[in-house]
N, C-alpha and C positions, 0 to 999 in steps of 0.2 A: 204279433201273430195270433191267429185264432186257434192255434194248436197244431200238433204234428199230425200228419195223415200220410197214409200210403195209398191214397186214391189214385190209381193209374189213369183214371178218366181225365185227370187234369193234364196229362201228357199226350192226350189224343192228337193234338196238332203235330207234335214231333213224330209220333209213330206214323201218322198219315203222310207226313212229308217224306220220311224214309221210304214208305211204300210207294209214293209217287215217283221217287227217283228210280227204284227198282222196276216200276211199271214202264218208265221211259226206256230203260235198258232192254226190257223184254219185248216191247213193241218194236223197238229198233231192229230186232232180229228178223221180223217178218215183213217190214216195209221195203218196197223197192227203192232204189236210189233216188228216183225222181220224186218220191213222196216223203223223203226224210225230213223236209222242213215242217211237216205236220207235227213232229215231235216237239217243236218249239211251242206250237199252239196247245198241245196237250199239257206241256209244262205251265203255260200261262193260265189255262183253264183250271188246272189243279191248284196253283198258288192262289188264284182268285177265290176258289172255294174254301181253301184253308184260311184265308183272311176272315171270311164270314164265319167259319166254324170257330176260330179262335176268339173272335169278338163276342159271339153268342155264348160260348162255353165259359170263358174266363173273365168276362166283364164283372168287376167288383170282387173277384176272388182275392183272398189274402191268406195263402196257405204255405206251409213248409213241407217238403217231401224228403223222405229218407234221412230223417234226423237232422234236417236243416241243410242238406247238401244243395237242394234246389229250391228256389222260391217261385211261387206262382202268384204274382201281384200285378199292380198296375204298371210298374216299371218294366217288367219282363214282357207284359202284353203290348205295351207301347212299342218296344223294339222288335217284337215278333212281327207285328203288323208292318212296321217300317221296313224291316229286312225283306219280308216277302213282297211287299209292294215295290221295293227297289229291284228285287229279282225279276219281277214282271217287266219293268222298263228296260233292264239290262238285256233280257232275252229278246224283247221286241226290237231293240236297236241292233241286235247281233244277227237277226235272221238273214238279212241280205248278205252281210259280210261272210257268214259261215257258209252259205250256199255258194258264194263266189270263190272263196279262198281256202276253206278248210275241209278236211275229210272227217269221217266218223262223227256225224252230227249228234247221234244219240248219246255217245259218251260225253260230248261237250255239255249238253244240257243237263245230263244226269250229274255231272261234276258240280255244276252251278247249284243244283238242288241240294246235293250233299253238303256243299259249303254253307248254304243258308241254314241247314240243320245245325251245323257247328256254331253258326252265329247265334241262333236262337238259344242254344244251351249255354253259350257264353253269357248272354244277357241275364239268364236266370240262375247262374251259378253263385253259390254263397260259400264256396269252399275251394281252396287253392288247387287241389289235385283234380277236382271235377272241372274247374275252369281250364286247367292245363290240357286235359284230354280233349275238351271241346275246341280249344285253340289249335291243337294239333290236327284235328279233323279238318278244320278250315284251312290250315297251312298246307296239308298234303294235297288237298284239292287245288289250291292255288299254284303249288309247284308244277303240277301236271298242266294246268291251264296256261301258264306262262310259256311252257314248251310246246304248246299245241300245234304251232306252225312248224312241223317236224323238219321241213326242207329248208328252213331259214336258219343260217348260222347265227344270226343275232338272237333269234328266239332261243336257240339251244344255249348260247353263251349266257344270256340273261337268266335263264332258268337254272343253269348250273351255279351261277353266283348266288341266286336266291336260295337254292337248296342248301348250299354250304353254309352261308351266313345264317339262314333260318335254323338249320340244325344246331349250329353253334349257339345261337341265342336261346333255343329251347333247352339245351344242356345247362346254360347259365341260369335260366329261370328255374329249372328243376333243382339245381344245386342250391339256389336261394331258398326255395320252398323247404328243402331238407334242413337247412340251417335254422329257418324260422321254427320248424317243428322240433328240432333238437333243443332249442332254447325255451320255447313256450309250451311245447307239448300239445299244440292244437293247430289246426289248419282252417277252421271255419272263421269267416270274417268277424262275426260278432264275438267269438271266443278270443280272437286276436285283440280286439279292442278292450275286452275285459282284462286280459292278461297285461296289456300295456297300462291300463288305469291302475291295476293293483300292484304293478312291479315297483319295488323300492328303488331300483336303478336299472338302467338299460344296458344289457350285456353287449360287449363289442361284437360277439357272434351274431346277435340279433341285428345290429347295425349292418353288418356285412350281408346277412340274409336278405334284409329289406332292400339294400342297395342292389344286390344281384337280381332280385325280383323286378325292381324298376328298370334295370338294364335290359332284362329279357323282354319286358313289355315295351321298352324304348325301341328295340329292334323292330317289333311288330308294328308300331305306329310310325316308324322311320323318323324318330327324333335324332337330332344331331347330338353326339357324334356317331350314332348307330344307324346312319341313313345310307351307307355306301351302296347297299344293294338296290335301292329304289330306282335311280336313274337308268341303270342298265336293264333292270327287270321291266320297267315301264316301256323303254324303247324297244326291247326285243319281243315283248308279248304281242299277240294279236290285238288289234285296236279295242274290241269289246272287253278283252281281259284287262287291258290297261285301265279302261274306265271302271271296271269292277274292282281293281286294286285300289284306285283312288277313292272310290266311294264306299264299297262294302267292307273291305278288310279294315279300313281305318275306323269306320263307324263301329264295327263289332269290337275292335280292340279298346276303343274309348268307352263303349258300353260296359265292358268288363272292368276297366280301370276306374270308372266312375263309381260303380257299386263297391269295388274293393276299398277305395279311399273313403267313401261315405260311410260304410258300415264297419270298416276295419281300423281306420286312422282318425277320422273326424271325432268320434266319441272320446278319444283320448287326447284331444288337441290341447287341453289345459295342462296335461302332464308331459306331453311329448309332441312339440310342434315343429321339430327340425325338418320333418318331411316337407313342410311347405317351402322352406328355403331351398331344398334340393330341387324340387319340382319347378319352382319359379326361375331358378338359374337355368335349368334345362330348357324351360320354355323360352326364355330370352335368347339364349344361344341359338335355339332351333329356328325361331322366326327370323332372326337377323341373317344367319348363314343361308337359310333357304332362299330368302329374297335376294341376297347379294349374288349368290352363284347363279340364280335364274337369269340375271342380267346378261350373262355371257352365252346363253344357250341359243342354238340355231335350229335344233330339231324340236318340233312342237311337242312331241311326247316327253322329251327330257325337260322342256320348260314346264310342262304340267306336273312332272315329277317333283321338281324343286318347288313349284307352287304348292303342291300337296304337303311337302315337308314344312314349308312356312306356315300353312294353316294348322298343321299339327302343333306348332308352337303356340298359336293363338289359343287352341283348345286346352293345351297344357296349362296356360295361364289361368284359365277358368278352374282347372283341377286344383291348382295351388290356392285358389281363393275360396275353396269350399269351407264352410263353417257350420257349426251345429245350430246356430241361432237364425240362420237365413238360408232359404233355398234359391236365392237369386242367382248364385253361380251355377247351381245344378240346372236350373231352368235355362240359363244362358248356354250351357254346354249342349244340352239336348236340342235347343232351338238352332244352335250353330250347326250341329250335325245334320239336321234336316235341311236347313237352308243351303249349306255348303254342298250337300249331296245332290239336291235338285239343280243347283246352279251348274255343278260339274256335269250332270247328266245332259243339260242343254249344250254345253261346250263339246262334250265328247260325242253326242249324237250327231251334231253338225260336222265334226271332224271325221267321224266314221262315214257319213254320207259323202263328204268330199273325197275321202280316200277311195270309196267304192267306185267313184267315177274318174279318178285321176291316178290312183296308186302312189300318191306323193304325200310326204309328211314333213318336209322342210318348210320353215317359215318363209323362206325366200320364194318357194313355189306358190305361195298363196296370193301373189300379186295379181291384181285385176279380178279377184274373186267377187267383189261387189258388183262388177258389171256382168260377169258370167252367171253367177248364182246369187242374186241379191238376198234371197231369204236365208240361205246358209250363212252368208257374211253377216247379216243382221243378227242371227242367233248367236254366232260366235262373239260378235261385238258386245251384245247385251250380256252374254255370259261372262265375258271378261270384265265389263263394267261392274257386274255384280260381285265377282271375285275381288275386285279392287275396293269394293265398299262404297260405291256411288249411290246417292239417294234414288228412291222409288224402286230399287231392286232389292232382292232378298239379302244380298251381301251387306247393305247398309244397316238394315234392321238387326241382323244377327250380330254384327260387330258392335253396334251401339249398345245392345243389350249386354253382351258378354264383357265388353271393356268397362261398362258401368259397374258391373258386378265385381270385376277385378279391382277397380278403384275404390269401391265402397268397402272391400275387404282389407284395405290398408296398403295395397300394392300399387301405389300411384306411379312409381318408377316403371313398373311392368306394364301398366296401362299406357303410359306415355311411349314406351318403347314399342308397344304393339301398334299404336297410331303411326309412329314414325316408320315402322316396317311396312305398314299398309301403303304409305306414300311411296316407298321404294317400289312396291309391287306394281303400282300404277304405270311405271315407266315401261316394264316389259310387257304388260298387258296392252298398253297403247301401241307398242311396237308392232304387235300382231295386227291390231286394227289399222294402223297406218299402212302396213303392207297390203292389206285387202282393199283399202279405199283410196290410197294415193298412188302406190306403185302400179306400174302396168304389168301385164302378164309376161313372164319370161319367154323370150323367143329362142327356143332351142328344139332341135329335131330329136325325137325319141331314139335312144340307142337300140342297137340290134342285139338279140341274144347271140352270144358267141357260139352256141351249139347249133341253133336252128336258123339264125338269120331273121327270126320273127321279131317284129317291133314289140318292145317291152317298155314298161314304165321304169321310173327311176329306182324302184324297189325290186326290179327283176320280174315284175308281174306281166304276163302276156296281155297286150292291149285288148285282145278278143274277150278276155274275162272281165273287163271293166264295164260297169254299168253306164248307160247313156245319160241317165239323170237320176236324182234321188227318188226312191219309191214313195208311193202315197203313204205307206206305213211309217216310214221314217219321218216324213213331213208331219204326219199326225202326232207322232210321239214328241217331236220338237215343239209343236204348237201347244200341246198339253203341258209339257215341262216348262215352257216359257211363260205360260199363264200362271203356273204355280210360283215361279220366281217373282213375278209381279205381285201376286196375291200376298205372298209372305212379306214382300217389301212394303206393301201398302197397308195390309190389314192382317197382322199375325195373331190377333187376339184369340180367335177360336182355337188355333193350334196351341197357344200358350195355356189355355184352360186344360187341355189334355196333358200337356207337359207338366203343369203344376201338380196334377193328380199323380203322375209318375214319380215326381220328386218327393212327394210325401211318403211314398212307399219305402224309399231308402234313407230319408231324413225325417223320421217320425217325430222328432223333437221340434220341428218347425211349425 
C-alpha cells in the first residue's frame, strides 16, 4: 500500500451512488403515475455516469482508508464497475415487468441502487465488521425486493423464509467474528494473516470462529447445506429480482470471500492450510447436490435456483485453490463471475420477456416457444448451452480456466468432480431446450378469476396486463448480452488483462 489516507474524495462514487438513490426517491414524489418509468432511466443514466466517474478517479489508485478498513485499489474498482454495469442491465430488463406487474416503481429502483452501494463497499472492505455492515445493507434491500409482489402469497412466503434464514446466518456470522476477535484481538484481514503466521498453535475457539464465519458466508452464497432459502426465494420473487439474486448477490458475496481468503488466509497457508480442505469439501457437496436436485425441478425459477447453487460450488472450488504463488485461481474466479453473470442475464432477460407476454413460468408451458418466439427461444437455448459449458460460449471459457486452476493447485479430484457435475447439468438444461424446440405448445384454455370471471394467466395475472410481444428495449438488451456471451467465449483476453491487474491488488506476492 502507498500509505494510509483519510482522503474522502476516493469515496466519491459511493457518496454519489447514495445520493442517486435518494434522488430517485425524491423525484418519485413528484412524477405522475404514467411517468414513473422515467425513474428507471434516471437510475441508468446515474449509474452510467458513476462508472465513468469511478474509472477516471480511481484508475491506478492503491490506498487504504480509515486505518485499513477500506481499500481503494484495482480489485475494488473492477467490482465497482462490474456491479454498476450489472445494475444497469438488471434495471433495463425490469422496466417492462415493473410497469406491468408492480407498484411503487421509485422504491423498487432505489432499493436496487442501495443494494449496489452495499456491494461496492463489500468489494473494498478489508475488515470483518465493515464487511458485515455492507453485507447487511445488501441483505436488507434484497429482503424487501423479494417480497415486492405484495399480493402474491408465494412472494410473501419466499421473503419470509429468506428473512428468517438470512437473519439467522447473520447472527452466526457475527458470532464467528466475535470469536475470531476474542482469540486474535484483530478483525482486519491482513492482521488476521499475521496473527495466524505468528501463532504457535491454533486455538479451538479460533477454529470455531472461522467455521462460523464460513457458515454465515455459506448462507449468503447458498452453498450446501446452507441453501434451503434459495429455491423458495427465487420462485417467489418477482422475475427481475430472481435474476438479481442469481447474479448480483452471489457475485458480491464472492467478491468479499475472495478478498477475505486472499488477504486473511492465503498468506498463512504454510502454517495453516486446513481451510482449503474445508472449502473444497463444501464446494464438492454444493456442486453435486445442486445439479442432482435440479434434475427434478419443473418450475424454471426453481431450476435456475439449483443451477445457481451448483455454480456456487464451482466458484468455491476456485476459492479452495487460491495460493500465494499463483493468481491463476483468483483470475479464474473473477472471470467465472463475469461470464456466469452475463450468461444468466441472457437467460433471465429472455425468461422475463416470455413471462411478460404469457404470465407463465413452468417448464412445461414453454412448449412450442421456438415456433412462436424464435429469438427468445434461441437466447434461452444459447444461455443454457453456456451454463452447461459448451464451446464458443462464455461458459466453456470460464469453466476451462477455473477448472485448470483447481487442477494445477493439486485438487485433481475436485476438478474431476466439477467436470462430472457439469455433465449432469447438461441434462436439465437440455430438457428446457427440448421443451422449446421439440414439444408442441400446451393446448389449454386459460382459467377464470374466481372473483371477477376475467381470463387470467396460470399465475393469476389478468390477461389484459400481459404484453403482446417483447419490447424493443428487452430485445436490445438480449442482443447485447448475447454478444457478450459469445465474446467472452471466443476472445476473453482483454477481460483477462483487467482481471489480472485486479488479482495483483489482493495477491501482491504473485
